[in-house]
C-alpha positions in Angstrom: 0.0 0.0 0.0 1.3 3.4 -0.9 1.8 6.1 1.8 0.5 9.5 2.4 2.4 11.6 5.0 0.6 14.2 7.2 3.1 16.5 8.9 2.3 19.3 11.3 1.2 19.6 14.9 -1.7 18.6 17.2 -4.3 19.7 14.7 -3.2 16.9 12.5 -2.6 14.5 15.3 -6.2 14.7 16.5 -6.0 16.1 20.0 -9.4 16.5 21.6 -11.3 14.0 19.5 -11.5 11.8 22.6 -14.1 14.3 23.8 -16.5 13.0 21.2 -16.7 9.5 22.6 -20.2 8.9 23.7 -19.6 7.1 26.9 -20.6 8.3 30.4 -17.0 9.0 31.3 -16.2 11.0 28.2 -19.5 12.9 28.2 -18.5 14.0 31.8 -15.1 15.0 30.6 -16.7 17.7 28.4 -17.5 19.5 31.6 -13.9 20.0 32.8 -10.6 21.4 31.6 -9.2 19.0 29.1 -6.2 20.0 27.1 -3.3 17.5 26.5 -1.4 18.6 29.7 -3.4 19.3 32.8 -3.0 22.5 34.9 -2.2 23.0 38.6 -1.3 19.3 39.0 -4.6 18.1 37.4 -4.8 15.4 34.8 -4.8 16.2 31.1 -5.8 14.1 28.1 -2.3 12.6 28.1 -3.2 10.9 31.4 -6.5 9.4 30.1 -5.3 7.4 27.2 -6.4 3.8 26.8 -6.2 1.5 23.7 -9.9 2.2 23.0 -9.4 6.0 23.3 -6.3 6.0 21.0 -8.2 3.9 18.4 -11.2 6.3 18.4 -8.9 9.4 18.0 -6.8 7.8 15.2 -9.9 6.4 13.4 -11.6 9.8 13.4 -8.8 12.2 12.6 -8.7 13.5 9.0 -5.5 11.7 8.1 -7.1 8.3 8.6 -10.3 9.3 6.9 -8.3 10.4 3.8 -6.2 7.2 3.9 -9.2 5.0 4.1 -11.0 6.7 1.2 -8.0 6.8 -1.1 -6.6 3.4 -0.2 -3.4 4.9 1.2 -1.4 4.3 4.4 -1.5 7.5 6.5 1.7 8.4 8.3 1.3 10.8 11.2 3.8 11.6 14.0 3.6 9.3 16.9 3.7 12.2 19.4 1.2 15.0 20.0 2.2 18.4 18.9 5.2 19.5 16.9 7.5 22.4 15.8 8.7 23.2 12.3 11.8 20.9 12.5 10.0 17.9 13.8 7.3 18.1 11.1 10.0 18.3 8.5 11.9 15.3 10.0 8.7 13.3 9.8 8.7 13.8 6.1 12.4 13.1 5.7 12.4 9.9 7.8 9.3 8.4 6.1 9.7 9.5 2.5 10.3 6.6 0.1 9.3 5.3 -3.3 5.9 4.2 -1.9 5.0 7.7 -0.8 2.5 9.3 -3.1 1.6 12.5 -1.3 2.7 14.8 1.5 0.2 17.0 3.2 1.8 19.6 5.4 -0.2 21.8 7.8 1.7 24.8 9.1 2.0 25.4 12.8 2.7 28.7 14.6 5.7 30.6 13.3 6.7 31.0 17.0 7.5 27.3 17.2 10.5 27.8 15.0 14.0 27.5 16.5 16.4 30.4 15.8 18.6 28.2 13.6 16.2 25.6 12.3 18.5 22.6 12.3 19.1 20.1 15.1 22.8 20.0 14.6 23.4 23.7 15.3 25.8 24.2 18.2 26.1 28.0 18.2 26.2 29.9 21.5 22.4 30.4 21.3 21.5 26.7 20.4 24.1 24.9 22.5 23.1 22.9 25.6 19.6 24.1 25.5 17.8 25.0 22.3 15.0 27.5 23.2 12.4 29.0 20.9 13.7 32.6 20.5 10.3 34.3 20.4 9.2 32.7 23.7 12.5 33.3 25.3 12.5 37.0 24.4 8.8 37.4 25.5 9.7 35.9 28.9 12.8 38.1 29.2 10.8 41.2 28.4 8.1 40.2 31.0 10.9 39.7 33.6 12.4 43.1 32.8 9.0 44.8 33.2 8.3 43.0 36.5 11.8 43.8 37.8 12.7 40.1 38.1 16.4 39.1 38.1 17.6 37.8 34.7 19.2 34.3 34.7 22.8 34.7 33.3 22.2 31.9 30.8 19.1 33.7 29.5 21.0 37.0 29.3 23.8 35.4 27.3 21.2 34.2 24.7 19.6 37.7 24.6 23.1 39.1 24.1 23.6 36.7 21.2 20.3 37.9 19.5 21.5 41.5 19.8 25.0 40.8 18.5 24.4 38.3 15.8 20.7 38.5 14.8 20.1 42.2 14.8 17.5 42.1 17.6 17.7 45.6 19.2 18.6 46.0 22.8 15.4 46.1 24.8 14.4 49.4 26.3 11.1 50.1 28.1 10.6 53.0 25.8 10.0 50.5 23.0 6.8 49.3 24.7 5.6 52.8 25.3 5.9 53.4 21.5 4.1 50.1 20.8 1.2 50.5 23.2 -1.1 51.4 20.4 0.4 48.9 17.9 -0.1 45.6 19.6 1.9 45.9 22.8 4.6 43.3 23.6 3.4 40.9 21.0 3.2 43.5 18.3 6.8 44.7 19.2 8.1 41.1 19.0 6.4 40.5 15.7 8.2 43.5 14.4 11.7 42.8 15.6 11.6 39.1 14.8 10.0 39.5 11.3 13.2 39.0 9.3 14.3 35.9 11.3 10.8 34.4 10.8 10.9 35.1 7.0 14.4 33.5 6.9 13.2 30.4 8.8 10.1 30.1 6.6 12.3 30.1 3.4 14.6 27.6 5.0 11.7 25.4 5.9 10.2 25.4 2.4 13.6 24.8 0.8 14.1 21.7 2.9 10.6 20.3 2.3 10.9 20.9 -1.4 14.2 19.0 -1.5 12.6 16.1 0.3 9.6 15.9 -1.9 11.1 16.6 -5.4 9.4 13.5 -6.8 6.3 13.5 -4.5 3.1 15.6 -4.7 3.2 18.1 -1.9 0.2 20.1 -0.7 -0.2 22.6 2.1 -2.9 23.4 4.6 -2.9 27.0 6.0 -1.9 27.6 9.6 -4.5 27.9 12.3 -2.3 30.7 13.7 -3.6 33.9 12.1 -0.3 35.7 12.5 1.5 33.0 10.7 -1.1 32.9 8.0 -1.3 36.6 7.4 2.3 37.5 7.6 4.3 34.5 6.4 2.0 32.2 4.4 -0.2 34.5 2.3 2.7 36.7 1.1 4.7 33.5 0.0 3.6 32.8 -3.6 4.8 29.2 -3.6 3.0 28.3 -0.4 -0.2 30.2 -1.3 -0.4 28.6 -4.7 -0.2 25.1 -3.1 -2.8 25.5 -0.3 -5.6 23.0 -0.4 -9.0 24.8 -0.7 -11.0 23.8 2.4 -14.7 23.1 2.1 -16.6 25.1 4.6 -19.8 24.1 6.4 -21.5 26.6 4.0 -20.4 24.6 1.0 -17.9 27.2 -0.2 -14.2 26.8 -0.3 -11.6 28.7 1.6 -7.8 28.9 1.2 -7.2 30.2 4.7 -7.9 28.3 7.9 -9.3 31.2 9.9 -12.0 32.0 7.3 -12.8 28.4 6.9 -13.2 27.8 10.6 -15.8 30.6 10.9 -18.2 28.8 8.7 -18.9 26.1 11.4 -21.3 26.4 14.2 -18.3 25.7 16.5 -14.9 27.0 15.4 -13.0 24.9 17.9 -13.7 22.2 20.5 -13.7 24.8 23.2 -16.6 26.6 21.5 -18.7 23.4 21.6 -17.5 22.3 25.0 -16.4 25.6 26.7 -15.2 24.1 30.0 -12.6 21.9 28.2 -10.7 24.9 26.9 -9.5 22.6 24.1 -8.6 24.7 21.1 -8.5 21.9 18.5 -10.7 21.1 15.5 -14.1 19.5 16.2 -15.1 16.1 15.0 -17.1 17.4 12.0 -14.2 19.7 11.1 -11.9 16.7 10.8 -14.5 15.2 8.4 -14.6 18.4 6.3 -10.8 18.6 6.2 -10.7 15.0 5.0 -13.3 15.7 2.3 -11.3 18.8 1.1 -8.0 16.8 0.8 -9.7 13.9 -1.0 -11.4 16.2 -3.5 -8.1 18.1 -4.1 -6.1 15.0 -4.7 -8.6 13.4 -7.0 -8.9 16.7 -8.9 -5.2 16.9 -9.5 -4.4 13.3 -10.3 
């Protein structure tokens, strides 16, 4: 049987589909916080897995629905979640002559590493390899709150200033950005060039892996990533799978597509769960969209 690879993050993996199991236990789980990892020492979905639960989730995620319909073996990462490098490695490690298609769904741009290769041993990446955007956000928050800065963190901040052109942080910066998105808006601005560089690197790598395999993309659920790094990229934009909305129309962009459903995310259907992943019916529509696109472009 030929393969079809699905790379991305928890939206592909199927987190939250457990909440659609119609047993007394899982019906009751819709009334409490239920993301993958619990909070304040509580249990998360990771702690509630059984063979039956795993089978339900895997059987109902869109990767499996596509594979079943097209007679292909769906390959999905074994672990929940994912960053840009891990989604790329899934393709690299599973690509072979029996792979007919690769479907890649973009995750948040903030999940990129600074230097998007696992072998990098520069002063920023050595020992611990943080996500630079989150590191800088935490650093700024500590500066604002007057917290002491860990020397290891400071050394990485110094690296960003010296080698990556990230300006030295000054509280005046935030005053200037109060009306332009605050801390997040400021970080989006100063990290823009690094993010563009990482996006180009990511696509270059995927294209090299899939030179003889059909490659299709699904827009990111992250609106910032979609607006600022996917839509302006002609190669990505032209290879996005049109997604069939609940209204019967087709949408290139995930945010617009999601709004056509009665419930945009699981947390909108089951608010107490706070689970932000696609609903059961959305997985079905994603599968239908991919199947239609593949059959149309055979």
